[in-house]
C-alpha positions in Angstrom: 101.0 72.6 271.4 99.3 75.4 273.4 96.0 77.1 272.6 96.6 80.9 272.7 94.2 83.3 274.3 92.7 85.9 272.1 92.9 89.5 273.4 90.1 91.8 272.3 91.0 95.2 270.9 88.2 97.7 271.5 87.9 101.5 271.1 89.0 101.7 274.7 92.2 100.0 273.8 94.0 96.9 275.1 97.1 96.4 277.2 98.6 93.6 275.1 100.4 90.7 276.6 102.8 88.3 274.9 103.9 84.8 275.8 106.6 82.5 274.6 105.8 80.3 271.6 105.6 76.5 272.2 108.4 74.5 270.6 105.9 72.1 269.0 103.7 75.0 267.7 100.6 76.7 268.9 96.9 77.0 268.0 94.6 80.0 267.9 91.0 80.9 267.3 89.9 81.6 263.7 87.9 84.7 262.9 88.1 87.3 260.1 88.9 89.9 262.8 91.8 88.0 264.4 95.5 88.5 263.7 98.7 87.3 265.4 101.6 89.5 266.4 105.1 87.7 266.4 108.2 89.3 268.0 111.6 87.8 267.2 114.1 88.4 270.0 116.7 86.2 268.3 119.9 87.2 266.5 118.7 85.2 263.5 115.6 85.3 261.3 112.8 82.8 261.8 109.7 81.6 259.8 106.2 81.3 261.1 103.8 79.0 259.3 100.0 79.2 259.5 98.8 75.9 258.3 96.0 75.7 255.7 94.2 72.3 256.0 93.9 70.3 252.8 90.1 70.7 253.0 90.5 74.5 252.7 93.3 74.5 250.1 90.8 75.3 247.3 88.5 78.0 248.6 86.4 79.2 245.8 88.5 79.7 242.6 91.7 80.3 244.6 94.1 77.6 245.7 95.9 78.3 249.0 99.1 76.9 250.4 100.4 77.3 254.0 101.1 80.9 254.9 104.9 81.2 255.6 106.1 84.5 257.0 109.8 85.4 257.6 110.4 87.4 260.7 113.8 89.1 260.6 116.0 89.0 263.7 115.0 91.7 266.2 111.8 92.5 264.2 108.1 91.9 264.5 105.3 90.8 262.1 101.5 90.9 262.3 99.8 88.0 260.4 96.2 87.9 259.5 93.3 88.0 259.2 93.0 84.4 260.4 89.9 83.6 258.3 88.2 80.4 259.3 87.4 79.5 255.7 91.1 79.2 255.1 92.8 78.3 258.3 90.3 76.4 260.4 91.5 72.8 261.1 88.4 70.5 260.7 89.4 68.5 263.7 90.3 71.2 266.3 88.5 74.2 264.8 91.6 76.2 265.3 94.5 77.6 263.3 97.8 75.8 263.7 101.0 77.9 264.0 104.5 76.5 263.8 107.9 78.1 264.1 111.3 77.4 262.7 112.7 78.2 266.1 111.1 78.9 269.4 114.0 80.6 271.3 113.3 84.2 272.2 110.1 84.3 270.2 106.9 85.8 271.7 103.3 85.9 270.4 100.0 87.7 271.0 96.7 86.9 269.4 94.3 89.9 268.9 90.7 90.4 267.7 89.5 93.8 266.6 86.0 94.2 268.0 83.4 96.5 266.4 81.6 98.8 268.8 
């Protein structure tokens, strides 16, 4: 499992970079201003799962389950915000991401920064 680097989006912009996802999953920083961008280069759809730890499954009056997003073949999805109150693993302090397949899948993690 790789820990992904967060890229900061400012008013000046960002030249985004994307890397291959890890077969065993990845982890990213948690913050209300963070989102992940998944690109599916396969000929088949995949699913991306953002794990919600058991300790965060009941946040306030709302019960959460893992976020599962389908990414159609040849398409892209942005997932977020990666709110720490929901996604932060109590052991690692990170959000855990897993994929139904890792072939031809790339990812970038971005944080929108206020001026």
